[in-house]
Backbone bond lengths (Angstrom), bond angles and torsions (degrees), N, CA, C in turn:
res aa  C-N    CA-C-N  psi(-1)  N-CA   C-N-CA  omega(-1)  CA-C   N-CA-C  phi
1 M - - - 1.457 - - 1.527 111.25 -
2 Y 1.354 115.81 -37.98 1.462 119.68 179.56 1.531 111.28 -65.24
3 L 1.343 116.34 -33.15 1.456 120.81 178.32 1.529 110.46 -63.34
4 V 1.309 116.88 -44.36 1.470 121.54 179.07 1.528 110.42 -61.99
5 I 1.307 116.78 -45.53 1.471 121.13 180.00 1.524 110.24 -64.62
6 G 1.323 117.64 -43.70 1.460 121.90 178.96 1.511 112.31 -62.28
7 K 1.347 116.81 -44.18 1.466 120.91 178.69 1.527 110.31 -63.03
8 T 1.296 116.80 -42.99 1.466 121.49 -179.27 1.514 111.15 -63.72
9 L 1.322 117.26 -45.49 1.468 120.66 -179.88 1.527 112.31 -64.89
10 L 1.325 116.97 -42.47 1.465 119.92 179.36 1.522 111.03 -63.84
11 A 1.318 117.46 -46.18 1.466 120.84 179.23 1.527 111.02 -62.91
12 A 1.326 116.58 -42.35 1.466 120.46 179.11 1.521 111.22 -63.29
13 C 1.312 117.35 -40.00 1.472 120.58 179.02 1.524 111.43 -64.24
14 I 1.315 116.90 -42.11 1.463 120.04 -179.98 1.525 110.74 -65.49
15 I 1.318 117.21 -45.59 1.470 120.85 179.52 1.519 110.34 -63.37
16 T 1.309 116.75 -42.78 1.465 121.01 179.42 1.523 111.10 -62.84
17 L 1.318 116.90 -44.07 1.462 120.82 179.68 1.523 111.47 -61.45
18 V 1.307 116.62 -47.85 1.468 120.09 -177.18 1.529 111.07 -67.44
19 S 1.325 117.89 -40.45 1.472 119.00 179.38 1.526 110.71 -67.25
20 W 1.331 118.25 -36.82 1.463 121.40 175.98 1.525 109.96 -65.86
21 L 1.316 115.96 -42.80 1.460 121.01 -179.03 1.529 111.87 -64.40
22 S 1.328 117.56 -27.80 1.469 120.81 -179.12 1.522 111.73 -62.37
23 G 1.319 117.60 -25.57 1.457 121.08 177.11 1.512 113.13 -83.97
24 K 1.313 117.12 -16.69 1.466 122.03 -177.84 1.529 111.99 -102.63
25 K 1.318 115.96 -51.08 1.469 122.56 -178.22 1.523 107.67 -138.46
26 N 1.332 115.57 84.49 1.460 118.64 -172.09 1.529 113.56 -66.14
27 H 1.337 118.27 -27.92 1.467 119.07 177.65 1.528 111.12 -68.22
28 L 1.316 116.72 -42.22 1.464 120.43 177.06 1.525 110.32 -66.04
29 A 1.322 116.89 -42.60 1.469 120.56 178.56 1.527 110.65 -61.67
30 G 1.328 116.30 -41.37 1.464 119.97 177.97 1.518 112.02 -62.45
31 F 1.327 115.78 -42.25 1.461 119.58 179.08 1.533 111.02 -64.53
32 L 1.326 116.37 -44.86 1.462 119.79 179.33 1.519 111.79 -64.17
33 T 1.322 116.40 -37.36 1.459 120.48 178.67 1.529 110.60 -67.26
34 A 1.331 116.24 -35.48 1.466 120.21 -179.28 1.526 112.33 -71.90
35 L 1.319 117.11 -21.47 1.460 119.09 175.61 1.519 109.01 -62.22
36 P 1.284 117.00 149.27 1.469 118.25 -179.84 1.532 112.19 -78.39
37 L 1.341 115.80 51.21 1.463 119.92 -178.57 1.524 112.04 -58.19
38 T 1.311 115.19 -45.38 1.459 119.02 179.62 1.520 110.42 -61.27
39 S 1.318 116.14 -43.61 1.462 119.81 180.00 1.518 111.41 -64.57
40 L 1.324 116.72 -43.63 1.462 120.22 178.88 1.527 111.15 -58.82
41 L 1.319 114.96 -48.31 1.464 119.64 -179.66 1.528 111.55 -66.26
42 A 1.322 116.40 -47.77 1.466 119.81 -175.85 1.529 111.79 -64.07
43 L 1.323 117.31 -40.11 1.466 119.28 178.29 1.531 111.36 -64.33
44 A 1.318 116.43 -44.68 1.466 119.95 179.20 1.525 110.76 -65.03
45 F 1.334 116.81 -43.85 1.466 120.34 179.31 1.529 110.93 -63.26
46 S 1.327 116.18 -42.48 1.459 120.58 -179.54 1.526 110.78 -62.45
47 Q 1.329 115.84 -45.76 1.470 119.43 179.55 1.524 110.94 -63.83
48 A 1.340 116.11 -41.61 1.470 119.90 179.89 1.527 111.33 -65.28
49 E 1.321 115.62 -37.68 1.458 119.55 -176.44 1.527 112.83 -78.22
50 W 1.334 116.87 -43.09 1.461 120.15 -173.09 1.529 113.35 -103.02
51 G 1.346 117.04 -25.69 1.452 120.30 178.19 1.514 115.00 63.92
52 N 1.314 117.51 24.16 1.455 122.21 -177.66 1.531 108.79 -110.81
53 S 1.330 116.31 102.27 1.464 120.49 -176.71 1.522 112.84 -63.78
54 N 1.325 117.49 -39.69 1.469 120.08 179.44 1.527 111.00 -62.16
55 Q 1.321 116.13 -42.11 1.455 120.43 178.71 1.532 110.10 -64.26
56 S 1.319 117.26 -40.92 1.463 121.26 179.43 1.527 111.54 -65.38
57 V 1.330 116.85 -38.19 1.466 120.79 177.93 1.529 110.31 -65.01
58 E 1.318 117.07 -44.52 1.463 120.55 178.06 1.528 111.13 -63.03
59 Y 1.308 115.63 -38.73 1.465 122.00 176.69 1.531 109.76 -60.80
60 A 1.330 116.59 -45.94 1.469 121.16 179.10 1.528 111.26 -62.73
61 K 1.325 117.71 -40.19 1.471 121.23 177.31 1.525 110.76 -62.23
62 S 1.318 116.28 -41.98 1.458 120.46 178.72 1.525 110.66 -61.46
63 I 1.327 116.31 -41.71 1.469 120.72 177.65 1.517 109.89 -62.70
64 F 1.326 117.29 -44.68 1.464 121.89 -178.56 1.532 111.14 -55.83
65 F 1.319 116.89 -45.98 1.463 120.05 -179.08 1.531 112.37 -76.29
66 A 1.320 117.59 -22.81 1.458 120.69 -179.10 1.528 112.68 -80.42
67 I 1.325 117.76 -27.08 1.466 120.17 -175.06 1.529 112.71 -56.42
68 P 1.333 119.41 -52.24 1.479 117.27 179.21 1.531 112.83 -60.96
69 L 1.331 116.34 -37.28 1.462 119.74 179.40 1.523 111.64 -68.16
70 S 1.319 116.94 -32.79 1.464 119.92 -179.98 1.532 111.57 -68.74
71 L 1.312 117.01 -21.21 1.469 120.63 177.67 1.528 112.11 -67.80
72 L 1.324 116.87 -15.50 1.469 120.21 176.09 1.522 111.34 -56.94
73 F 1.330 116.90 -29.89 1.463 120.72 179.24 1.531 111.50 -56.31
74 F 1.318 117.88 -34.06 1.458 121.84 -173.60 1.530 114.21 -86.90
75 V 1.314 117.86 -9.78 1.472 120.98 -177.26 1.529 112.37 -56.02
76 P 1.333 120.81 -47.62 1.474 118.91 179.32 1.529 113.14 -60.08
77 F 1.333 117.40 -32.70 1.459 120.35 179.04 1.526 111.48 -66.84
78 L 1.328 117.18 -29.28 1.464 120.51 177.86 1.532 111.64 -65.79
79 F 1.323 116.16 -28.71 1.460 121.16 -177.56 1.523 113.28 -104.14
80 A 1.315 117.69 6.05 1.467 122.04 -174.64 1.522 112.44 -57.86
81 T 1.298 117.79 -47.35 1.468 121.02 -178.11 1.521 110.74 -69.65
82 K 1.306 116.06 -46.58 1.463 120.62 -177.57 1.524 111.99 -61.99
83 W 1.320 117.10 -40.72 1.455 121.42 -177.43 1.524 112.42 -100.31
84 Q 1.317 117.93 5.14 1.467 124.83 179.51 1.534 111.87 53.93
85 L 1.304 114.04 51.78 1.463 120.62 179.27 1.523 109.57 -91.36
86 H 1.300 116.44 141.41 1.454 121.68 176.45 1.532 109.31 -83.55
87 F 1.318 115.62 163.77 1.464 120.63 -176.93 1.525 112.16 -54.32
88 W 1.328 117.33 -50.51 1.463 119.30 -174.67 1.520 112.28 -67.55
89 T 1.326 117.27 -29.81 1.462 120.03 174.87 1.521 109.54 -65.37
90 C 1.322 116.13 -44.76 1.468 120.93 177.11 1.522 110.59 -62.44
91 Y 1.305 115.81 -44.31 1.462 121.27 -176.47 1.530 110.89 -62.45
92 L 1.333 116.37 -49.36 1.470 120.09 -178.72 1.527 111.58 -67.81
93 S 1.327 116.62 -39.20 1.468 120.05 176.29 1.520 110.24 -63.18
94 G 1.327 115.33 -40.96 1.457 120.30 178.10 1.523 112.00 -62.19
95 L 1.322 116.76 -39.56 1.465 120.23 177.13 1.528 111.28 -63.36
96 C 1.325 116.18 -39.87 1.470 119.68 177.33 1.531 110.70 -63.34
97 L 1.331 116.06 -43.88 1.463 119.55 177.72 1.526 111.22 -65.78
98 L 1.310 117.08 -35.39 1.460 121.17 177.68 1.527 110.59 -64.46
99 F 1.324 116.87 -40.25 1.465 120.79 176.26 1.521 110.37 -62.79
100 L 1.332 116.93 -40.66 1.462 120.91 176.11 1.527 109.91 -60.93
101 G 1.322 116.48 -42.47 1.458 120.82 176.82 1.517 112.09 -60.60
102 Y 1.343 116.16 -40.03 1.463 120.09 177.44 1.528 110.50 -62.19
103 L 1.329 117.09 -42.97 1.469 119.89 179.38 1.527 111.07 -61.57
104 I 1.321 116.85 -41.28 1.472 121.19 177.24 1.534 109.61 -63.41
105 H 1.322 116.68 -45.80 1.467 122.30 179.03 1.528 110.06 -58.44
106 H 1.313 115.81 -47.48 1.465 121.28 -178.87 1.539 110.71 -62.60
107 F 1.319 115.99 -41.60 1.474 120.96 -177.86 1.534 110.44 -61.90
108 F 1.322 117.15 -44.01 1.459 120.35 -175.46 1.531 114.13 -82.98
109 L 1.326 118.01 -24.62 1.460 119.51 -176.36 1.520 114.38 -109.14
110 K 1.322 117.75 3.91 1.471 118.44 -178.41 1.533 109.72 -63.50
111 S 1.299 113.55 146.84 1.477 119.53 -175.79 1.507 110.96 -85.89
C-alpha cells in the first residue's frame, strides 16, 4: 500500500512542478515534459513491483515504438496558427490522431 501511495505522490509532484513551471518558463517546462520522465518512473516502478526483467524489457520496447506515434497528438498544434485553429480544436484533433497512433501501435506489436 505504501508503494502505491509513494508512486502516486511522486508522479503528482512531478506533474504539478512541470505544470507550474509552464507559466514561468515554458521552454524549460516543455523540455522537462518531453523527457521520458513517465517512462523512467513507470519502468522503475514496474520492475520494483513485479521483479520481472523480461516483462520490463518488453514494456520498454513498447514505449520505444509508441513514442513516435504519440507525437501525432501534437500535429494539429503545429498548424494552429496557419489554419487558425483554437486550442480545443487542436486538442481534440490531437486525441483522435493519438487514438489512430494507438491502433497502429497495437497492430504492429500485438502478440
